[in-house]
C-alpha positions as CSV (number, residue, x, y, z in Angstrom):
1,X,-43.0,63.6,76.1
2,X,-44.6,67.4,76.0
3,X,-48.1,65.6,76.7
4,X,-47.0,63.7,79.5
5,X,-45.6,66.2,81.6
6,X,-42.5,64.4,81.0
7,X,-41.3,67.0,79.4
8,X,-41.2,70.0,82.0
9,X,-40.2,67.8,84.2
10,X,-37.1,67.6,82.3
11,X,-36.5,71.3,80.8
12,X,-34.8,74.8,81.1
13,X,-37.3,76.5,81.4
14,X,-34.9,79.7,80.6
15,X,-32.7,77.9,77.6
16,X,-35.7,74.7,76.4
17,X,-33.5,72.4,74.3
18,X,-35.6,68.6,74.1
19,X,-33.2,66.0,75.0
20,X,-32.9,62.3,76.7
21,X,-34.2,58.7,76.2
22,X,-38.0,58.8,74.3
23,X,-39.5,57.7,77.6
24,X,-43.0,57.1,76.1
25,X,-41.8,55.0,73.2
26,X,-40.1,52.9,75.9
27,X,-42.7,52.6,78.7
28,X,-45.2,52.0,75.7
29,X,-43.9,49.0,75.2
30,X,-43.8,48.5,78.8
31,X,-47.5,48.8,79.6
32,X,-47.9,46.4,76.7
33,X,-46.8,44.2,76.9
34,X,-47.8,43.3,81.4
35,X,-51.6,43.8,79.6
36,X,-50.6,41.4,77.7
37,X,-49.2,38.9,79.7
38,X,-51.9,39.7,82.3
39,X,-54.5,38.7,79.9
40,X,-52.8,35.0,79.0
41,X,-52.2,34.3,81.9
42,X,-57.1,34.5,82.5
43,X,-57.4,33.0,79.4
44,X,-55.6,30.1,80.8
45,X,-57.4,30.3,83.9
46,X,-60.3,30.8,82.7
47,X,-60.5,30.3,79.0
48,X,-61.0,33.8,78.6
49,X,-60.2,36.8,76.0
50,X,-59.3,40.4,76.3
51,X,-58.4,42.9,74.0
52,X,-55.3,45.5,75.8
53,X,-55.3,48.6,74.2
54,X,-51.9,51.0,75.4
55,X,-51.0,54.0,74.5
56,X,-48.2,57.0,74.5
57,X,-49.4,59.6,76.8
58,X,-51.5,57.3,79.3
59,X,-48.0,55.4,79.0
60,X,-46.6,58.8,80.0
61,X,-47.8,59.7,81.9
62,X,-48.2,56.6,84.5
63,X,-44.8,56.6,84.2
64,X,-44.1,59.8,86.6
65,X,-46.5,59.6,89.1
66,X,-44.8,61.6,92.1
67,X,-44.7,64.4,90.1
68,X,-48.6,63.8,90.1
69,X,-49.5,62.7,93.6
70,X,-47.5,66.3,94.4
71,X,-49.5,68.3,92.8
72,X,-53.0,66.6,94.0
73,X,-52.3,66.3,96.7
74,X,-49.7,69.0,98.6
75,X,-50.4,71.1,95.5
76,X,-46.6,71.2,94.6
77,X,-46.0,71.8,91.1
78,X,-42.6,70.1,90.1
79,X,-39.4,70.9,87.5
80,X,-36.7,69.5,86.6
81,X,-34.8,70.3,90.4
82,X,-37.4,69.2,92.8
83,X,-37.4,65.3,93.1
84,X,-33.2,65.5,92.8
85,X,-33.9,68.9,95.9
86,X,-35.9,66.7,97.7
87,X,-34.2,63.5,97.3
88,X,-30.5,65.9,97.4
89,X,-28.7,63.9,94.0
90,X,-25.8,66.3,92.8
91,X,-23.7,65.1,89.6
92,X,-20.4,67.1,89.1
93,X,-17.6,68.4,87.0
94,X,-14.5,67.3,88.4
95,X,-10.9,68.4,87.9
96,X,-9.8,66.6,85.2
97,X,-13.3,68.0,83.3
98,X,-15.0,64.5,83.6
99,X,-18.7,63.7,85.6
100,X,-19.9,62.2,88.6
101,X,-23.0,62.1,90.4
102,X,-23.8,61.6,94.3
103,X,-27.0,60.7,95.6
104,X,-27.3,61.4,99.7
105,X,-30.7,60.6,100.4
106,X,-32.7,61.0,103.1
107,X,-30.4,60.0,106.0
108,X,-28.3,62.7,107.2
109,X,-24.7,60.1,108.2
110,X,-24.5,60.5,104.2
111,X,-24.5,64.8,103.8
112,X,-21.8,64.9,107.0
113,X,-20.1,61.9,104.8
114,X,-19.5,64.0,101.9
115,X,-19.1,66.4,104.5
116,X,-16.1,65.3,105.6
117,X,-14.8,63.7,102.2
118,X,-14.4,67.0,101.5
119,X,-12.7,68.0,104.1
120,X,-15.2,71.1,104.8
121,X,-16.7,69.2,108.3
122,X,-18.2,73.0,108.5
123,X,-21.2,72.7,106.5
124,X,-23.5,70.3,109.0
125,X,-23.2,73.3,111.6
126,X,-23.2,75.4,107.8
127,X,-27.1,77.6,109.1
128,X,-28.2,77.3,106.0
129,X,-27.5,73.0,105.6
130,X,-28.2,72.3,109.1
131,X,-30.6,69.5,108.2
132,X,-32.8,68.0,105.5
133,X,-35.1,70.9,105.2
134,X,-33.3,73.8,104.7
135,X,-31.1,71.2,102.3
136,X,-33.9,71.1,100.0
137,X,-34.7,73.9,100.5
138,X,-30.8,75.4,99.6
139,X,-30.2,72.8,97.1
140,X,-29.0,75.2,94.2
141,X,-27.1,76.5,97.1
142,X,-25.3,73.4,98.1
143,X,-24.3,72.9,94.6
144,X,-22.2,74.9,93.7
145,X,-20.5,74.9,97.0
146,X,-19.8,70.7,97.1
147,X,-18.6,71.5,92.9
148,X,-16.0,74.6,93.3
149,X,-15.1,71.6,96.3
150,X,-15.3,68.4,92.5
151,X,-13.5,70.8,90.1
152,X,-10.5,71.4,92.7
153,X,-9.1,67.6,92.1
154,X,-9.7,64.9,89.2
155,X,-12.1,62.0,89.5
156,X,-9.5,60.0,90.2
157,X,-9.5,61.3,93.4
158,X,-12.7,61.8,94.4
159,X,-13.7,57.6,93.5
160,X,-11.1,56.7,96.2
161,X,-12.0,60.0,99.0
162,X,-16.3,59.1,98.6
163,X,-15.7,55.0,98.3
164,X,-13.8,55.9,101.5
165,X,-16.0,57.9,103.7
166,X,-18.8,55.5,102.8
167,X,-21.1,58.3,100.4
168,X,-23.5,56.3,97.3
169,X,-21.6,58.0,93.7
170,X,-21.3,57.0,90.9
171,X,-19.1,57.8,88.3
172,X,-21.5,59.6,84.9
173,X,-20.7,56.5,81.6
174,X,-21.2,57.4,78.7
175,X,-22.4,54.7,76.3
176,X,-19.1,54.2,75.3
177,X,-18.3,54.1,79.1
178,X,-21.3,51.9,79.2
179,X,-19.9,49.2,76.6
180,X,-16.4,48.7,78.8
181,X,-17.6,49.4,82.2
182,X,-16.6,46.2,85.2
183,X,-20.1,45.2,85.9
184,X,-21.4,45.5,82.8
185,X,-18.8,42.7,81.6
186,X,-19.5,40.7,84.4
187,X,-22.9,40.1,83.6
188,X,-22.5,39.6,80.2
189,X,-25.3,42.0,79.2
190,X,-24.4,43.4,76.3
191,X,-23.6,41.0,73.1
192,X,-23.2,39.6,69.2
193,X,-25.7,39.1,67.4
194,X,-26.0,37.7,63.6
195,X,-28.5,39.5,61.5
196,X,-29.9,38.1,58.2
197,X,-30.1,41.1,56.5
198,X,-28.1,43.2,59.0
199,X,-25.3,41.8,59.5
200,X,-23.1,41.6,62.2
201,X,-24.4,43.4,65.7
202,X,-24.4,44.3,69.2
203,X,-27.7,43.4,71.5
204,X,-28.4,43.4,75.0
205,X,-29.7,41.3,76.9
206,X,-32.8,41.1,78.3
207,X,-32.6,42.9,82.1
208,X,-34.9,39.6,83.8
209,X,-32.7,36.3,85.0
210,X,-35.0,34.1,86.5
211,X,-33.6,31.8,88.4
212,X,-30.2,33.6,88.3
213,X,-30.1,32.0,84.9
214,X,-30.2,34.5,81.6
215,X,-33.4,33.0,78.5
216,X,-31.9,31.7,75.6
217,X,-31.0,34.7,73.0
218,X,-33.1,36.9,72.1
219,X,-33.9,35.8,68.0
220,X,-32.5,39.4,65.9
221,X,-35.7,41.7,65.0
222,X,-37.5,40.8,62.2
223,X,-37.2,42.1,58.5
224,X,-40.3,43.3,57.0
225,X,-42.4,40.9,56.4
226,X,-41.0,37.6,57.6
227,X,-44.1,36.7,59.8
228,X,-45.9,37.0,57.3
229,X,-47.2,34.1,56.4
230,X,-46.7,31.8,59.4
231,X,-49.1,34.1,61.3
232,X,-51.6,34.5,59.0
233,X,-51.5,30.1,59.1
234,X,-52.1,30.9,62.5
235,X,-55.2,33.0,62.4
236,X,-56.2,30.0,59.9
237,X,-55.8,30.9,56.4
238,X,-54.3,27.9,53.9
239,X,-51.5,28.4,51.7
240,X,-54.1,29.5,49.0
241,X,-56.0,32.4,50.4
242,X,-52.0,33.7,50.9
243,X,-51.2,33.5,48.1
244,X,-54.2,35.0,46.6
245,X,-54.0,38.2,49.3
246,X,-50.1,38.5,48.0
247,X,-51.1,38.1,44.3
248,X,-53.4,41.3,45.6
249,X,-51.1,43.3,46.9
250,X,-53.0,43.1,51.1
251,X,-50.4,41.5,52.3
């Protein structure tokens, strides 16, 4: 996270505190997956095999191309607010303490709709926010103005008002909220599975549908050594050789 630059896009330099998901861990798995798939495709067509190498540092770098493009092309040093200011992304605490996220993008209509939803049409003519460039430049002040208004009423109010005005938004779900989200329930993203040693657990479907359908549910995570014999047999070892390896504590 730190070496790849990801942490610099998350940390507040005045109050540094590591946070967020393990992006390089997950990204490395995904990059490894498509590298392996590409190698298998090549083998199936040409018969030529490949060694696929992936490391967490480069996977982390590849996962955040924009800051590197900004710096190498325009000398822009990105920080935790660079992207959100440019995309006009916001998060606010509502009057009931709940959080809501808003994304105004680059089209003026969304900023105008937000101003109307907050009953502040004057913000459209405010010299600090009159153009997209000015809204990016004065992102902090715009956040403060929006935030003071949003804090006056509960989230349910803003959900209704923002939807009426066609402002892109979403409630900020906790992990518990996600499990109970209507869309997530409709998608049946989570399912229960039984592990041979760990018992019942909640699993997550792969987020890929083929021809509109999901693959069969994945097998539970294997226990240590569960597939050792099968892997060695696939590599050409017979049962006697496997037994010798086991007796010698090699496996």
